[in-house]
C-alpha positions in Angstrom: 11.5 9.2 -15.4 7.9 10.7 -16.5 8.9 14.8 -16.2 5.7 17.1 -15.8 5.7 20.8 -16.2 3.8 21.5 -13.2 0.5 20.8 -11.4 -1.5 22.4 -9.2 -2.0 20.9 -6.6 -1.4 17.2 -6.2 -0.5 14.6 -9.0 -0.5 10.9 -8.7 0.9 8.9 -11.3 -0.3 5.5 -12.1 1.1 2.7 -14.8 -1.3 0.0 -15.6 -3.4 1.0 -12.5 -0.5 0.9 -10.2 0.9 3.9 -8.3 4.1 5.0 -9.6 4.4 8.2 -7.5 3.0 11.5 -6.3 3.8 15.2 -6.2 2.4 18.1 -4.1 2.7 21.4 -5.1 4.1 23.8 -1.8 3.0 27.0 -3.3 1.8 28.8 -6.2 4.8 29.3 -7.8 5.7 25.4 -7.4 2.5 24.6 -9.3 4.5 25.5 -12.6 7.6 24.0 -11.5 8.9 20.9 -13.5 9.2 17.9 -11.4 10.0 14.0 -12.3 8.5 10.8 -11.0 10.4 7.3 -11.6 8.0 5.2 -13.5 10.1 2.2 -14.5 9.4 -0.1 -11.2 5.5 0.3 -11.9 6.3 -0.8 -16.1 4.9 -4.7 -16.5 7.8 -5.5 -19.2 5.4 -8.6 -20.5 3.0 -6.5 -22.0 3.2 -5.0 -25.4 1.6 -1.7 -24.1 1.4 0.2 -20.8 -1.5 2.3 -19.5 -0.3 6.0 -18.2 -2.8 7.6 -16.0 -2.2 11.0 -14.7 -4.7 12.2 -11.7 -4.6 15.9 -10.6 -6.5 17.1 -7.5 -6.9 21.1 -7.5 -7.7 22.4 -4.0 -8.3 26.0 -5.4 -6.4 28.8 -7.3 -4.2 27.5 -10.0 -5.2 24.2 -11.2 -4.7 21.2 -13.4 -1.4 20.4 -15.7 1.0 23.2 -16.4 3.4 22.7 -19.0 4.4 19.5 -21.3 4.8 16.0 -20.2 7.4 13.9 -21.5 9.7 10.9 -20.7 13.6 10.8 -20.1 15.9 8.0 -19.8 18.0 7.3 -16.9 20.6 9.8 -16.3 18.6 12.9 -17.6 17.1 15.8 -15.6 14.0 17.7 -15.7 14.9 20.5 -17.5 
């Protein structure tokens, strides 16, 4: 899973150009709340490396990526 420290307002995560998942902030406080997106179904395990793209759309107010971004293995949580 890819864990993102928060985004304002909409986050789309792509692996090798394939959409892995999206997250939309519901309010201003949610823009600073971490969330996780499962990315392993989008990984091409035959490639020696992967391309990760994070697209953030801001509709106003607090925009961008907030906090750090990290990868956790299965069974870990987004704390």
